[in-house]
C-alpha positions in Angstrom: -119.3 -9.8 50.0 -119.6 -6.1 50.5 -123.3 -4.8 50.5 -124.3 -2.7 47.6 -125.2 0.9 48.5 -128.1 2.6 46.7 -128.5 6.3 47.1 -131.8 8.3 47.2 -131.6 9.1 43.5 -131.9 5.5 42.4 -129.4 3.2 40.5 -127.2 6.0 39.2 -126.0 6.8 42.6 -125.2 3.1 43.0 -123.0 2.9 39.9 -121.1 5.9 41.2 -120.4 3.9 44.3 -119.3 0.8 42.3 -116.6 2.7 40.2 -114.1 3.2 43.0 -114.4 -0.5 43.8 -113.5 -1.6 40.3 -110.7 0.9 40.2 -109.3 -0.5 43.4 -109.5 -4.0 42.1 -107.6 -3.1 38.9 -104.9 -1.4 41.0 -104.6 -4.5 43.1 -104.4 -6.7 40.1 -101.7 -4.4 38.6 -99.8 -4.5 41.8 -100.0 -8.3 41.9 -98.7 -8.4 38.3 -95.8 -6.3 39.2 -95.0 -8.4 42.3 -95.2 -11.5 40.1 -92.8 -9.9 37.6 -90.4 -9.1 40.5 -90.8 -12.7 41.8 -90.1 -14.0 38.4 -86.9 -11.9 38.1 -85.8 -13.0 41.5 -86.5 -16.6 40.5 -84.4 -16.2 37.4 -81.6 -14.6 39.4 -81.8 -17.4 42.0 -81.7 -19.9 39.2 -78.6 -18.2 37.7 -77.0 -18.2 41.1 -77.8 -21.8 41.6 -76.4 -22.6 38.2 -73.1 -20.8 39.1 -73.0 -22.5 42.5 -73.5 -25.8 40.8 -70.8 -25.1 38.3 -68.4 -24.0 41.0 -69.3 -27.1 43.0 -68.5 -29.3 40.0 -65.2 -27.5 39.5 -64.3 -28.0 43.1 -65.1 -31.7 42.7 -62.9 -32.0 39.7 -60.1 -30.2 41.4 -60.5 -32.4 44.5 -60.2 -35.4 42.2 -57.1 -34.0 40.5 -55.6 -33.3 43.9 -56.3 -36.7 45.0 -54.6 -38.1 41.9 -51.6 -35.9 42.4 -51.4 -36.8 46.1 -51.6 -40.5 45.1 -48.8 -40.0 42.5 -46.7 -38.2 45.1 -47.3 -40.9 47.6 -46.3 -43.5 45.1 -43.2 -41.6 44.1 -42.3 -41.1 47.8 -42.8 -44.8 48.4 -40.5 -45.6 45.5 -37.9 -43.1 46.7 -38.0 -44.5 50.2 -37.6 -48.0 48.8 -34.6 -46.9 46.7 -33.0 -45.2 49.7 -33.5 -48.3 51.8 -31.9 -50.4 49.1 -29.0 -47.9 48.8 -28.6 -47.9 52.6 -28.5 -51.7 52.7 -25.9 -51.6 49.9 -23.8 -49.1 51.8 -24.1 -51.1 55.0 -23.0 -54.3 53.1 -20.1 -52.4 51.5 -19.1 -50.9 54.9 -19.1 -54.4 56.4 -17.0 -55.7 53.5 -14.5 -52.8 54.0 -14.4 -53.5 57.7 -13.6 -57.2 57.0 -11.0 -56.2 54.5 -9.5 -53.7 56.9 -9.4 -56.2 59.6 -7.7 -58.6 57.3 -5.2 -56.0 56.2 -4.5 -55.1 59.9 -3.8 -58.8 60.6 -1.5 -59.0 57.5 0.2 -55.7 58.5 0.8 -57.1 62.0 2.2 -60.3 60.6 4.4 -58.4 58.1 5.6 -56.1 60.9 6.6 -59.1 63.0 8.2 -60.7 60.0 10.0 -57.4 59.2 11.4 -57.3 62.8 12.7 -60.8 62.5 14.2 -60.1 59.1 15.7 -56.9 60.3 17.3 -58.7 63.3 18.6 -61.4 60.9 20.0 -58.8 58.5 21.7 -57.0 61.3 23.2 -60.2 62.5 24.4 -61.1 59.0 25.8 -57.6 58.5 27.8 -58.0 61.6 29.2 -61.3 60.4 30.3 -59.9 57.0 32.1 -56.9 58.6 35.8 -57.0 58.1 37.6 -57.4 61.5 40.5 -55.3 60.2 38.9 -52.1 58.8 35.5 -52.7 60.5 33.7 -52.0 57.3 31.5 -54.4 55.3 32.9 -55.2 51.8 31.1 -53.4 49.0 31.6 -56.1 46.4 32.6 -59.7 46.0 34.4 -62.1 45.9 34.9 -62.0 49.7 37.9 -63.9 51.0 37.3 -66.2 54.0 39.1 -68.8 56.1 38.1 -72.5 56.3 35.9 -71.6 59.4 34.0 -69.0 57.3 35.4 -65.9 58.9 35.8 -63.1 56.3 38.4 -60.4 55.5 37.7 -57.8 52.9 39.7 -58.0 49.6 41.4 -54.7 50.4 42.8 -55.7 53.8 43.9 -59.2 53.0 46.7 -58.2 50.6 48.0 -55.7 53.2 48.1 -58.5 55.8 50.0 -60.8 53.4 52.5 -58.0 52.7 53.1 -57.8 56.5 53.6 -61.6 56.6 50.3 -62.3 58.3 48.6 -65.2 56.7 46.4 -66.2 59.6 42.7 -65.3 59.9 42.3 -62.2 62.1 39.4 -63.8 63.9 40.4 -67.4 64.6 44.2 -67.3 63.8 43.9 -70.3 61.4 45.5 -70.0 57.9 43.3 -68.0 55.6 43.9 -70.1 52.5 42.2 -69.1 49.2 38.6 -69.6 50.1 35.8 -67.3 49.0 32.5 -66.8 50.8 29.5 -67.0 48.5 27.1 -66.3 51.4 29.0 -63.1 52.3 28.7 -62.0 48.7 24.9 -62.5 48.8 24.6 -60.6 52.1 26.6 -57.6 50.9 24.6 -57.4 47.7 21.3 -57.2 49.7 22.3 -54.8 52.4 22.6 -51.0 52.5 26.0 -49.4 52.5 27.0 -45.9 53.6 27.9 -43.7 50.6 31.7 -43.7 50.2 31.8 -40.0 49.2 33.2 -37.7 51.8 30.6 -35.7 53.7 27.7 -37.9 52.7 25.9 -39.9 55.4 23.3 -41.5 53.2 22.7 -45.3 53.3 22.1 -46.7 49.9 21.1 -50.1 48.6 23.8 -52.1 46.8 21.8 -52.5 43.6 21.0 -48.8 43.3 24.3 -47.6 44.5 25.3 -44.9 42.1 27.7 -42.1 43.0 26.6 -40.1 39.9 23.4 -39.1 41.7 24.9 -38.2 45.0 25.0 -34.6 46.0 28.5 -35.0 47.3 29.9 -36.4 44.0 33.0 -34.6 42.9 32.9 -32.3 39.9 35.6 -30.2 38.3 35.3 -26.4 38.5 34.1 -25.2 35.1 36.5 -22.2 35.1 38.7 -21.7 32.0 40.8 -18.5 32.3 42.4 -19.1 34.7 41.4 -22.7 35.2 41.6 -23.8 38.9 40.8 -27.5 38.0 39.7 -28.1 41.6 37.4 -31.0 42.3 34.5 -29.8 44.4 31.5 -31.7 45.9 28.4 -31.1 43.6 26.4 -29.5 46.4 29.1 -26.9 47.1 30.0 -26.2 43.4 27.8 -23.1 43.0 29.3 -21.5 46.1 32.8 -22.3 44.9 32.1 -21.0 41.4 30.9 -17.6 42.6 34.2 -17.1 44.5 36.5 -18.6 41.8 38.7 -16.0 40.0 38.2 -18.0 36.7 34.4 -17.4 36.7 32.4 -14.2 36.3 29.0 -14.0 37.8 26.3 -12.8 35.4 22.6 -12.2 35.9 21.8 -13.6 32.5 23.1 -13.6 28.9 19.8 -13.2 27.1 20.6 -9.7 25.9 24.0 -10.7 24.7 27.6 -9.6 25.6 30.4 -8.2 23.6 33.4 -10.5 23.1 36.8 -8.9 22.3 39.5 -10.6 20.3 43.0 -8.9 20.3 44.3 -8.0 16.9 47.6 -9.8 17.5 45.7 -13.0 18.1 44.1 -12.8 14.7 46.7 -11.5 12.2 49.3 -14.0 11.4 47.7 -16.4 13.8 49.1 -19.9 13.6 47.6 -23.2 14.7 48.4 -23.8 18.4 47.9 -20.1 19.3 44.8 -21.0 21.3 42.5 -18.8 23.4 40.2 -19.3 26.3 37.7 -16.7 27.7 36.7 -16.5 31.4 33.8 -18.7 32.2 30.5 -17.1 33.3 27.9 -18.4 35.7 24.2 -17.3 35.3 20.8 -18.4 36.4 18.2 -19.7 34.0 14.5 -20.5 34.2 13.2 -22.0 37.5 16.4 -21.0 39.3 18.7 -23.5 37.6 22.4 -22.6 37.4 24.3 -22.7 34.1 27.9 -22.0 33.0 28.9 -20.5 29.7 32.4 -21.5 28.4 34.2 -20.3 25.2 37.5 -21.2 23.7 39.4 -21.2 20.4 41.6 -24.2 19.4 43.3 -24.3 16.0 41.1 -21.4 14.8 38.0 -23.4 15.7 35.7 -21.6 18.2 33.7 -23.7 20.7 30.8 -22.3 22.7 29.2 -24.6 25.3 26.7 -24.4 28.1 27.2 -26.5 31.2 24.4 -27.1 33.7 24.7 -27.7 37.4 22.7 -30.9 37.3 22.7 -34.5 36.0 21.8 -35.9 32.6 18.0 -36.1 33.5 18.0 -32.5 34.5 19.7 -31.5 31.2 17.1 -33.3 29.1 14.5 -30.7 30.3 16.3 -27.8 28.7 17.3 -26.6 25.2 19.8 -23.8 25.1 20.0 -21.3 22.2 23.5 -19.8 21.5 23.7 -17.0 19.0 26.7 -15.1 17.5 26.3 -11.9 15.5 27.9 -8.5 14.7 27.4 -5.8 17.3 25.9 -3.7 14.5 23.4 -6.3 13.4 19.9 -7.0 14.6 19.9 -10.6 13.2 21.9 -13.6 14.3 24.7 -14.6 11.9 25.4 -18.0 13.6 22.9 -19.8 15.8 22.6 -23.3 17.3 20.3 -25.1 19.8 21.4 -28.0 21.9 21.0 -29.5 25.3 23.3 -28.3 28.1 26.1 -30.6 29.2 25.8 -31.9 32.8 28.6 -30.8 35.1 31.1 -33.7 35.6 34.6 -34.7 36.6 36.1 -33.3 33.4 35.5 -30.2 31.2 35.3 -32.2 28.0 32.7 -30.8 25.6 31.3 -34.2 24.7 29.5 -32.8 21.7 27.2 -30.4 23.5 28.4 -27.2 21.9 28.3 -24.7 19.0 31.5 -24.7 16.8 32.5 -22.5 13.9 35.7 -21.5 12.1 37.4 -18.2 12.5 36.9 -17.4 8.8 33.2 -17.6 9.3 33.4 -15.2 12.2 35.6 -12.8 10.2 32.6 -12.2 7.8 30.7 -10.1 10.4 32.9 -9.2 13.3 33.6 -5.4 13.9 37.1 -3.9 14.3 37.5 -1.6 17.3 40.3 0.8 16.5 40.6 2.1 20.1 41.1 -1.4 21.5 43.0 -2.6 18.5 40.9 -5.8 18.3 37.8 -7.4 16.9 34.4 -7.6 18.5 31.4 -9.8 18.1 28.3 -10.4 20.3 27.2 -13.6 21.9 23.9 -14.4 23.6 22.7 -17.4 25.5 19.1 -18.3 26.6 16.9 -21.3 27.4 14.1 -21.9 24.9 
């Protein structure tokens, strides 16, 4: 405790000394209050920070839990995926093993079939040599097949020739031929391949499917009309022949139409039997197919037809439109649609054509004074 100072003037001087001390105490107390306020503010700030940190900590915990759940779900999904892949792999392995077993089985069967095929081929070759005619050295194409009592055969074409020559013995064993027929030879020739009989063709064809109508070397008549060469040409060479034939004109196409001229003296006073034929024309249609246009008049009946360089199956794929009109008209006066006729051994129309009478044509044809004849327009196209 500080000592109290008393001055020479008594107590008054002592109170004067005490006032600074009280003032100092008040200042200290005020300073302490301020520091307490600062401390309280700092405490509140720390409490707020602590609260924020606690909330952030809780959020982190929640997020960690969520991540753990997601990770657990992903792990579960991955386990399921791996399990499914393992099952699929095992299934593929099993299928592969089954395919390998089946392939091995097929290889064995193929080997057996190949061996059997070699045996059959050797047998067929041997049988074919036995049914070969010893005279013409060709296997017969059809039965019945004549044979001697020993079973030696002679084809039905050569045997009559031998008999006409007075030879009644078997060409192989010299025993009398007799009237025997070989059923075995008939079966063999019906199950073997024969070389195509058409000149120039080297194809070997089965007896059952042997059809000359589909051979590229089958003969077809030239479709020329004026003049008509009537030459029989192999189908595969017919286009080349037609382009050089004087009775056929080469055209690019007939879509735009062409003018047909009819002499006046062939119209006036025309009697039945005064027939006309126009020069045939060759042109290319769609997809490069070759067609022929042929036109004629018989007994005042006009016939317009289209012939295709193909077979019946080829013709079924096309419809030809043939139109006749006046050269001055923009519309067709006569029109017909029909399938082209396949080229064949004759030039018969066989119903594939457009026909009309001359009196129908006379309704719209145009007279050409300079040529002294009548004109009309014809067009041909595939539709």
